[in-house]
N, C-alpha and C positions, 0 to 999 in steps of 0.2 A: 304437496304441489308437484314435486319431482316425480312422485309415483303416478299422479294423474297424467302428467306429461308423457311418462313412459307408456301408459295405457293408450294414449292417443297415438303413439308410434306403432303399437303392436296390433291393436284391435282392427284398424282399417284393413290390415292384411288378410283378416279372416272374413270380412264382409262379403267379398265376391262369392265365396263358397256358400255362405248362408243365404245370399240372395238367390243363388241357383236352386236352393231347396224350397224356400217359402215365398220367393218373389218380393213384391213391394212391402210385404209385412216385415221384412228384415229391417226396415227403417225404425221400427219400434226398438229393436235391439241397439241400433245405432244411436238412438236417443238416450239410452241409459247412461252412456259415458258423459255427454254434456250435462245431464241431470246430476250425475255424481259430482262433476266439477262445480255446478251451481250450488249444490247442497254444501259442499266443502267450503266454498267461499262464504256462504251464508253462516255457517258455523263459526267461521273466523271473524264475523262482524264485530262481536264485543271486543276482541283484541285490537282490531283496526280502530274502533272508536276510542279505545283507551290509550292509543298511541303505542301499544306494544306490537310493533309491526312484525308479522310473521316473516321469517327469513330462512331459506334453506339453500345450501350450496354444495356443490360437488366439483372437486378439482378435475377439470376436463383436459386442458392442455397446459399443464403447469409451466412448461418451458416458456410459454408466451403469456403466462398470467391470465389465461382465459378460463373462466369457471362457468359451470351451469348453475347460476345463482338465481333464485326465485325470491322476489320481495313483493309483498302485498301491502302497499300503502293505500291511501284513500282512492287515488286515481286508478291504480291497478285493480283494486277491489271492484270499483264500478265497472271498469272495462271487462273484467272477468265475468261479472254477473250478466253483462250484455252479451258477451260472446257465447257463453254457455247457455244462458236462458233462452235467448232468441234462437240459438243453434238447436236446442232441444225441440222447441216448438216447430221450427222449420223441418226437422227430421220427421216429426209426427205428421206434419202437413204433406211431406213427400209421399208418405204411405198412400194418401188418397190422390195426390196429383199424378202419380205414376201407376195407379191401379191398372192392372191388366197388361202392363208393359214389362218386358224382360230384357230387351236388347240393350246391351252395354250398361244395364242398370247396376250390376255389381260393381263395375269400375266407378260409376258415378257416385254410388254410396260411399265407397272407400275413399275417393278423392275428397268428397264433401266433408266427411268426418276427419280426414287428415288435415284439411284446411282449418277446421275448427281447432284442432290440436296446435297447428302452427300459430294461429292467432292467440291461443291460450298462452303459448310460450312467449310470443312477442310482447304481450302486455304485462307479463309478470317478470320477465328476465331483468336482472340488474346489471347485466354485462352488455355494454354497447356493441361489442363485436358480435356477440351471440344474437343480439337484436337484429343486426344486419342479416345474419344467416336466416333467421325466421322470416325476415322481410322478403328475401328473395324466394324462399320456399312458398310463401303466399302468392307471389307473382306467378310462379310455375304452376301451382295448383289451380289458381284462378284461370290461367290459360286453358287448362284441361276442362274446367267446369264451363267456361264461356263457350268453348268449342264442342260442347256435348253433342250437338246436332252436326257431327262432322261431315255429313254428306251434303250439307248446305254451304254454298260458297260464302254467304253472308256471315254464317257462324264462324267459319274458318278465318275470314278477314277480321272479324271483330276480335276474336281470340288473339290473333297475331298482333293486332294493333294495341290491345291492352298490354300484352307481354312486352312489346318493344318500348312502349312509352314508360311503363312502370319500371322495367328493368334498366332503361337508360337513366331514369331518375335515381334508381337504386345504386347504380355504379357511380354516379356523381356523388351521391350521399356517402358511399363507402370511402371515397377520397377525403371527404370532410370529416368522417368519423376517425380515420387514421390520423389526420392532422390534429383533431381535438384530443384524441387519446394520447398522442405524443406530447402535446402541450400540457395536458393535465397530469401525465405520468401514471395514469391508471385507466382501465376500461370500465370501472364500476360507475354506473350512472349516478348512484346516490353520493359517491365520493366526489365526482365531478361537479355535481350541483352544490355540494356542501362547501367546496373550495374552488369556485369557478375561476378558470384562467381568463386572462384578458389579453388584448393586443391585436395587431393586424392579422396575424395568422389565425387566431381564434375567430375573428370576424369573417375571414374568408371561409373558414370551416363551417361557420353557421350558415352562410349563404348556400354552400353545397348541401348541407343537411336539409335546408329548407327546400331546395330543388327536389330532393327525394320525397319529402313530405308532401309538397304541393302536387307532384306528379301522381303520387299514390291516392291522394284525396281529390283528384280531378279538379284542381284549381287552375284557372286560366294561366298560361296558354296550353295546359295539358288536359283541359276539361273534355275534349271531344271524344276521348276513348270511352267514357262512361255511357253516354247514350248509345254508342255503337254496341256496347256490351249487353244491351237489352236483347240481343239475339240469343242469349242464354235462357234456359228454362226459368220460369218465374221464381221458384224457390231459391235459385242462385242469385237472382236480382234482389230478392228480399233479404238474403243473408249477407252476401258479399257487398252489395252496393247500397245497403241501408244501415246495416248493423255492424259489419265486421271489417271487410277489406279497406273500404274507403275511410274507415275510422282510424286505420293505422297511422296515416299521416296526421290526422287531427290529434291522435294520442301523442305522437312525438312532439307536435307543436305545444300541446298542453303540458307535456313533461318538461320542456325546456323554457317555456315562456316566463314562469315566475322568476327565473334567474337571469335569462339572457335577453329579455324584452328590452332592456335598456341599452343593449348593444346598438351601435349606429345603424347597421343595415337591417335590423330586425323589423321594426314597425313599418318603414316604407314599403318593404316587400309584403309583409303579412296583411297590413290594412289595405293598401292600394289594390293588390290582386284579389283579396277577399271580397272587398266591396264591388269591384268590377265583375267578379264571378257571380256574385249574388244577383246583380242587376241583369247580367247577360243570361244566366240560367232562367230567371223569372220571366224575362221577356220572351225567350225562346219557348218556354212551356206554354205560353198563350198561343203559339203558332202551330202547335201539334194537334193532330187528331187521333193519334194512337194513345190510348190511356197509359200504356206502359212508358212511352216516351214523354208524356206529360209529367209523370212521376220522375222519370230519369232527369230531365232538365230541372224539375223541382228539387231533386236531390243535389244537383250541381249548385243550385242557388242556396240551398240550406247549408251545404258544405262551405260555401263562401262565408255565410254568416257565422258558422262555427269557428272558422279560421280567424275572423276578425275578433270575436268575443274572447275565445280561449287564448288567442295569440297576443291580445292587447297587453297582458302582463300585470294588471292591477288586481288587488284583492277582491273587490266587488265584481269585476268582470270575470274573474276565475270562478267565483261562486256561482254566478248566473250561467257561466259556460258549462259547468258540469250538469246543471239542470237541463240546459239546452241539449247537451250530448245525450242524456237519458231520454228526453222527450223525442228527439229525432229518431233514435233507434226504435222506439215503440210505435210512433204513429206512421213512420215511413215503411217499416217492415209490414205493419198491418195492412196498409194500403196496397203494397205490392202483392201481398197474399190474396187480397180481395180481387185484384185484377187477374190473378191466376185462376181463381174460381170462375170468374166471368169467362175467361178465355177457354178454360177446360169445358165449361158447360155449353158455350155458344160458338166456340171456334172463331171468335172475332174479338178484337179490342178497339175497333174503330168506333169512336163516339158518334159518328154520323149514322151508324147502322144500328145503334141501340136506342130503344125507346120504351118507356114504361116498365123498366126492370125494377125500379124502386117499389112500385105498388105490388109486384109479385114476390119480391124478396125483401120484406120490410125489416127483418132482423139484420140482414147483411147491410142494408142501407143505413140502418140506425148506427151500427158500430163504425161504419165508414164515415158518417157525419161526425161522430165523436172524435175519430182520428184526425179528420180535417180540421175540426175545431181546435184541437191541440196544435196542429201545424200553423193555423192562422193566429192563435193566441186568445181563445175564448176562455173565460172563467167557467168552471173551476178546474180546468185541465192543467197538467204540468207544463204544457206549452205556454199557457198564460203566465205562469209563475216565472218561467225562464225568460220569456220575451220582455216582461216588465222589468225584471232584474237587470237584463242586459242593457235596455234603453236607459235605465236610471244610472247605471255605472258609467256608461259612455257619455251620457248627457252631463254628468258631473265633471268629467274630464274636459268636455267641450266648453262648458261654462267657466272652467278654470283657466282657459286660454290655450289648451294644448291643441295644436293644429291637427294632429292625427285623430284626436278625440272628436273634433268637428267633422272630419271626413268620415269617421266610423259611424257616428250617430246619424248623420245625414244619409249615408248609404244604407244603413239598416232600416231606417224609416221608409225610404223609397222602396227598398227591397221587400219590406213587409206589405206594402201596397200590392206589389206583383204577387207575393205569396198568397194573399187573400184572393186575388183575382184568379190565379190558376187553381187554387184549392176549390173555389166555387165551380170553376169550369170542370174540374174532375167530377164533382158530384153531379153536376148537370149532365155531363156527357155520359156518365155511367148509369144514372138512375132516373133522370127526368123524362117526362113524356115530351117528345119533340113535335114540332110543327114544320110543315113544308114551307116553301117560299110564298105560297098563297095563303098561309095561315091555317091551313087545315091540319087537324091532328093526325099524326102518323099512327099506323097500326102498331100495337104493342109487340115487342119482340117476345116470342114464345120462350118461356123460362122453365127449364126442367130443374126441379129442386135437387140440389147436391146432397150427398150424404152428410149427416150431422158432423161426423168426424172431420170433414173437409173444412168446416167453419170454426173449429175449436181454436186453432192457432190465431187467426185474425181477431176472433172475439176476445181471447185472453189479452192479446197485446193492446187492443183498443181499450178494453176495460182498465188495464193498468195505467193508461194515461189519466184516467179519472182518479184512480186510487193514489197515484203519485202526486197528483195535484192536491188532494186532500191531506196527504202526508207531508206537505211542504215543510212544516216546522221540524219534523224528524229528519228530513233530507238536509235541512239547513245544518242540523247538528252533525250529520255524517260528513257533509261536504266541507265543513268549516276547516278541518285540519289541512286539507289541500289548499284552500283559499288563503289561509294564514301564511303560507310559504311565499306568497307574492307581496310586493310592497303595497302600502295603502293607496298610493297614488303615483302618477307620473312625476319624475323629477321636475321641479318648477311649479307644480300644482299643489296647493295646500292639502294636507290629508283631511278627509272628512271627519267631522266631530264624532259621528257614530258609524260603526261598521254596518253594512247592509245585511239583511236577513231575507231568507226565502219565506214568503208568506202569500196567502191568497188575497190579502187586502192590506194595502199600505196607505189607504186614503186616496183622496183626489189629488194625486201628485202629477207633475208634468209628464212623466213616463206613461201613466195611464191614459192621458189625453192623446199622446202621440200614438199609442197603440190603438185606441178607439178610432182615431182619425184615419190610420192606415187601413183599418178594416172597412170603414165606410167608403174611402176612396177605392179600395179594392173591389167592393161591390159595383161601384160606378164603372171602373175599368172593365170588369167582366161584362157588364151590360152593354158597354160600347163595343166590345170586341167579340161578343158571342157569335156573331155570324161572320167574323173577320176571316178573310182568306188572303193573307198577304203573299207577296212574291216569295219564291223559294229562297232567294238570297237578297239581303239588303246591302251588303258590302261586296266589293269586287272579289274578295277572297276571305276565307275563314282559316281557323287553326287547322282544321282537317285538311284543307287544301294545301297548307304548308307542309303538313305531314306527308300527304300523298306526293307532293312535288319533291320533297326530300328523297323519298324512296325511288322516284323515277330518276332523279339525278344520280343517286348511288348506282342504280341499275345500269344507266348509260355509261357512267364512269367505269364500271366493272367491264362492260363490253369493250370500251375503248382500250382499257388497260390489257384485257385479255388478247385483243387483236394485235396489240403492239408487242406483247411479250411472248404469247403462245403461238409461235409461227408454225408449229407442226414439224419442226426439224430437230431431231434428237442431237445431231452434232452441234447445233446452235445452243441448245440448252446446256449440254455438257461443257461446251467451250466457254460459255458464260460463267458457269460454276468454277471452272479451272482458272479462268482469268482473274476472277474475284479472289480465289484462294491464293494464287501467286502474289497478287498485288497486296493483299492484306498481310499475309505471313511474311513476305519479303520486307514490307515496311516495319513490321514488328522486329524482325531479325536485325535489320540495319539500324534500328533505333536503340538496340541494346548497347550498353557501355562495354560489356565484356562477354566474350564467348569462352566457354569451357568445353573441352573435348577429351573424352577418355575412350579410346578405341582399342578393340581387340581384333586380331585377324579372324579368329573364330573361337567359339566356346566348346563345341563338340565336333568330333571328326565327321559326323553325319552332315554338318553344314557344308563341308567341303565337297561332299558327294551330291547333295540335293540342290544347292544353290545354282551350280552351272546348268542343271537340268531345267530348273524353273526359269532361268534367264533365257535359255535356248528356246523353251516352249513359248515364252512371251514374244521373242523376236520372230519366230516362225508364224505365230498367230497373226502378226501384222500383215504378212504376205499371203495368208490363206485366201483362196478365191471361193471356197465353199463355206457356207455358213456353219454347217455342223462341224466341219473340221476346226474352224476357229473356236467354236464352243468347247470342243474336247481339249484343244490345246490350252485354252484358258483354265479349264478344270485341272490340268496338270499342275499349274501353280498352286491351286488349292490343295491338291493331294500332296504336293511337296510340303505344305504347311503341316499336314497331318504327321508326316515323318518328323518334322522339327519339333512339334508339340510332344509327340510320343517319346522322343529321345531327350526331352528337356524336363521330364518329370511332370508332365501335364496330360495324363491319360484321359481325363474328362474332356479337355479341349480337343484332343485328337479324335475321340469318339464322336463328339458333336460336329467337328469339322468334316469328317468323312461322310456323316449322314447328311449334313447340309449340302455338301458338294454333290452327293448322289441325287438328292431331291431336286436341287437346282438343275442338274444335267437333265433329269427327266422332264422338268418344266420346260426347259429350252427345247427338248426334243418334241414335246407336244405342240409347242408354238410353231416350230420350224416345219411341221407337216403341212401347214397352209401357206408356206412361203417358198418361192423358187429356191432350189438348192444352191444354185450358183449366183453370185453377185453380178448383175448385169451392168451395162454402161451407166445407167441412171443411178446405180448405187455406188459407182466408183468414187473414190475419195477425191474431193476437191481441195484445192490449196494444200497439197501434201507437205510443202515446205513449212507453211504456217502451222500445220498440225504437228509436224516433227518438232518445231521450235517450242510450241506450247507443251507438248508431251515431255520434252527434255526439261523445260522449266519446272513443270509440276514435279517430275521425279527428283530434280536437284533440290527444289524447295522442301519436299517431303523428307529427303535425306538429311538436309540441314536441320530441319525441325526435330527429327528424331535424335540427331547427334547432340544438339544444344539442349533439348528437353531432358534427355536422360543424363546429361552431365551437369545440369544446373542445380540439382538437389543439394541442399546444404544440411538438411536434417534427415534423420532416419525415416524411411517411408513407413506409413501405418501398416502396409501390407506385411511387414515383418512380424507384426503381432497377430495377423489373421489366424495362424494355426491355433494359438492360445485362445483368441476371441471366439473362434468357431466352436471350440469345445466348451468354453465357459459360458458364452451367451447363447449359442445355437445348439449346444449339446450334440454336435456332430463332428466327425473326423474328416469328412470330405470338405476341404476348405472352399473349393470352387462352388459346390452346391449350396453350402451354408451361406456363403456370401451372396449368392443369387436370391435365395428365398428369405434371408434374415438380415445380414449385415448391410446389404445393398438392395433391399427389397423394393425400394422406390424405383430404382433403375429398371428392375425387372418388370414392375408395373407399367412403366413407360414403354418398355419393349413389347409387352403384351398388347398395349393399345395400338402400337405401330403395326403389329402382325394382323390385328383385326381390321385396321384400316386398309392394309394392303390386300387382304383377302376380299374385303368388300369392294375395293376399287377394281380388282381384277374381274370379279364376278359381274360387276355392273357394266364393265366394258364388253363382256362376252354375251351375257344374257340380254339380248337386244330388246326383246318385247316385254319381259317381266323377269323378276328376280326369284319367283317361286321355284322350289325344287320339285319339278314334275317327275324327275327320274325316280327318286326314292318313293314317291307316292305310287308310281306305276308298278314298282316292285314290292310294295308293302304287303301284298298278299302272298308273296313267295316264301318267306322264311319257314312257315309251317307247312305249306302246301308242296313246295318244290325242293327247297334246300334240304329238308330232312329226308325226302325220298329220292332226291337227285333225279327227278323225272325231266326229260328234255322239254324245252319250251316250244309251243306251236302258236301260230297266229290264228286268232278268231276275230269275229266282228266286234267283240267286246274288248279286244286288245291282246296282249301277249299273256298266255296262260300255260301252266304245266299240262303235259299230256294227260288225258283223263285216265287211261288204262295204266295199271301198275305193272303190267308185263313189259317185256322188251328190255333193251339195254338201258343202263343208268349213265348219267353224265357226271363226269368228275366235277365240272363247274357248270351250273345250269345256264349261266350267261354265255358259255362258249358256243351254244347252239346258234347264237345270233351273230357270231363273228364270221366274216367272209372266209370261205374255205382256204383261199391262198394265204390268209393271214393267221390261220389257226395252227397251234402246235399241241398235239395230244400230250407229248412229253412234258411240256411246260405246264399244262393243266394238272397233270398228275403231281408234279413237284410242288406246285403252289398249293394244291389241295392238302398235301402231306405237311407242308411247312407252315402254313398260315397260322394255325392255332399255336404252334410252338413259338413263332415269332411274337405273337401277341403276349404270350406268357413271359417271354424274355423282356418285352417292353414293360410289363408290370413289375418284373423283378428289378429292372433298372430304375423304375419310378420309386419303389419303396426302399431299395438298397442305396439309393443315391445320397442319402444323408451321411453315410459312413464309408461308402465304396464308390468307385466310378459309376456315374449314372445321373439320375435326376429326372425332373419333369421334361426338360427339353430333349434330352437323349431318348428317354422312353417314348415320348410323343413322336419323335422322328422315326424310331424303329417301328412303332405301330403304323405310322404313315407309310413306311416302306412296304409293310404287309399289304396295305390297301393298294399301293402302286402295283405290287405283284398281281393282285387279283384283277386289277383293271387291264394290265398288259396281257394277262393270260385269257381273260374272258370278256373284255370289252365293257361297254358302259352298263349293260344290264347286270353283269357280274358285280360291278362296283355298287350298283344299287342294292343288290342282294347282300353284299358284304357289309354295307353300312346303310341300312334302311332308316336313316334319319336325316334331318336337315343339318347341313354344316353350320348354319347360323345358330342352331340350338346349342351345338357343342361350343362354338365361340362364345355365345352369351352365357352359357352355364359356367364355363371356365373362368370368364372374366368376373362373373358374379361371385364365385367362390373366392377368387383372389381379392376382390374388393371387400368381401365380408371378413377375410383374414386381416385386412387393414383397419376396418371399422370396429369390429367387435372389441378389440382391446381397449378402445377409447372409452367404452361404457364401463370399463372396470378401472378407470383412472390411469391406464398405461398409455404409452405412446403408440401411434398406429404401427401395425406390423410387428408388435412385440409378441414373442413366442412364449408359450407355456409348455410345460412338459410334466409327464408323470413317470415315476420309476416303480419297478416291482422286482421282487426276488421270489421266484417260485422254485420249489424243489424240482430237481431234474432239469427243468428248463433253464434255471439260473437267473442272472440279472438281465433286466430289460428296461428299455426307455421308449417313450413315444413323445414326439415333439409336434406341437400344433402347426408348425410351418410345413408339415407334410401335406396339410390341406391346401396350402398355397401352391405346393408342388403339383398337387392333383389338378388345380386350376390351370397351371402352366401346361400340364400334360394334355388336358382337354382342348386348350386353345391351339396347341401345335397340331393335334390331330385334326381339329376343325379347319385349320389353315390348309393342311395337305389335302383334306377331302374337298375343300372349296376349290383349290387349284385343279384337282383331278376332275371335279364336276364341271368346272367352267372351261378350262383349257383342253380337257380330255373329252368327257362325255358330251358336253354341249356342242363342242366343235364337231364331234362325230355325228351328232344328230343333225346339225346344220348341213354337214357335207352329204349325209345320206339323203336328206330332204332335197338338196340340190341335184343329187345324182338320180334318185328315184322318187320323184315327188308324188307319184300316184300309188306307190306300194307301201309308203310309210304308214305304219300302224299308229293310229291316234292314241295319244296318252291322256287318260282322264285327268 
């Protein structure tokens, strides 16, 4: 099971490439994995029947007691067969549904297969926390699948709606899961159910878990997202919304119901909302004219029925519930796939536009009738077996005096009437010959016969409804172990003398008459509503209106909040931060019972020399009237820190600090080019006294915090062990670098995220019209054509090109030709040309030597960034494009991906995230050597830093240059493709 789950994690990554080779036929390959999972589950059937439950586990996060444990009992076995079996058929169906299409098909195939894997893990995991993880993965993947037609606004809205609703329910469920796990003392589902905790906390946890289950399974008031999700391709609807995703909530209810159905909040929520959802969905299905939406609301109705039956929590209801679960997956996915065939062949799903299709497609009409018969409850389908069993189980509880039994059986009886009505409506709308208002027969819709392969999946699924019905005695034997985990009856209701069994014929019992009556009444309801065209809304508002209203309220609140807090004044923002800082820290300091202080006048003589200079620079910066002067003076304080670090035994910090100060100074210089050099009257400081008081308060508070914090320690700091830990755990001698990439790797991961956000934020502010990197694309032809030959650039109608003739002078930097003469320095171009590659080599040396010597990914990345800064300063924006002909976003994304991979990969080997591995060798002549896997993490840091510098140069430098040139010479600007 774990091996199959691993395959589901890996193979989807290869599908886009395979789709690019063979197109839609790649779905055959995608179907192999679900088929393998189906066969594996089928092979384990004897063990499941014998009670020898297959169980596999892998210690994933031992410190939290979380395991990748897979357990296949009866319920998981059935869900696995549904998820993999229907999934394989849908994959085969996709080959024909998407024939001739390639756009985004690789991504779709990969996401659909990954979704099947997530559902496979969800129904088999025995760890409740891991179940929540798979739960959220299915939400994200379903969002991508529903929004497949991303150019359509309706698809995007439907995908976002499904994501928000199911994710909100999942977050509520997560809280309930945490509460239940804490109360039970374990996250193992089987152990929780074997020794179920009780109490008010557990009841509250169950309510929260039900919120997640009901939202996932589209139960009122969360039902509205499912019909909206019909904007997805039909295979998605057939799989996610009939057999897989919506079954996740039903599965969770079925998993907990045998034990927790007696809890006070359980049945009122499950039965009341399930019955209401069944009636609401059935009624709405009668009002729809789109075949897919008829099935969608029918699915909502059937999910309500499943919730009632499987959530009721008695033995006979649980037995019938599993049969109902199987029947729904078969008939509803078959019907969705039939609609897909009709839509693909006729480009319409409107039942008012279809006429006479049944006579032209008798085979498809036949197995559609079989599927609807199972949905309605006709013998000998599995739907009949399940429906009669459910009515019998709930009727027994009702006759025994259980109030919720009365509600349940009444609701399902009424809901069955609506089910029969909209089932017949579907067949009539899809296949019948229609007549107009005058009674004249409409012209038959021209039907092009689909490929045989297109009909295989719905034919198989429809046929299985008959096979399953005939195999009812065997299913009874298979489902009985799960049903036996539930109590025989509700507390207060006498247990039945004989346990119920699944069979095609139980005699003329009351449940049979209720079922037959519901079908007859359903035919009457269909006949009365066949030409019904009701008003669009019967009530003043719906759940969808509440959802949309909530979003509007949130949007308006965000606007109001932003207008109140984001005033566009940097002094106000900084002042607010400082006021909060002083108030919070001063309160904490004054609340302390005791202050300790251990002060030294100085630690090194260098402090006596550097500190006065830093203080003087800070004071002079306050009075500076030119912006650039102020920036330089502020940088003096940073360079002073370089000297302090260097003389305090921290060469790494000194190296990084000087590089950061240099890059920061360059960034300031780039920005200040577009701002007046002197501060005018409107930039003058207001409230200077208040600012001085606040500045003094911040300085005094920070000084007190530093004094108290450094003197408050009562134990030896862990940093004293860092030199030993760096070598023992990180296999490196550079304590700073090992701490960054190993001992404190999570801190570095957070810093990388901040860097990426900062780069993205800066770029989004500067690139006004779009975020695309047009510059590197414009220069993409130059590395082989111009950089190698160093031919000067000339303007052509096609853009900027290297000069065609190889004769004449060569340029030191090809981009220098595009710099204005007054800004060009030949000496600088020569120096940069000579030093650039050397600096890049130095940056690589710092990267790989940083584990044992001063350096590392940060320092190496900053040095490489400085090399790019030199190229830009010497040759302008075109030279920057020639030096780095790639998108900065790719470097940022690649670096972050490598860093995340270094965190995730150890988890699959049972180690903690970011755990390093190493290899050692002894080679004659070369001697002893070691390689540590954290070097890859450092490479990720290196790429992120380069990407950050490149993004800053591209946005604050090259893009600002382009905008300035466009404003100065709008007619002579060469267009960039």
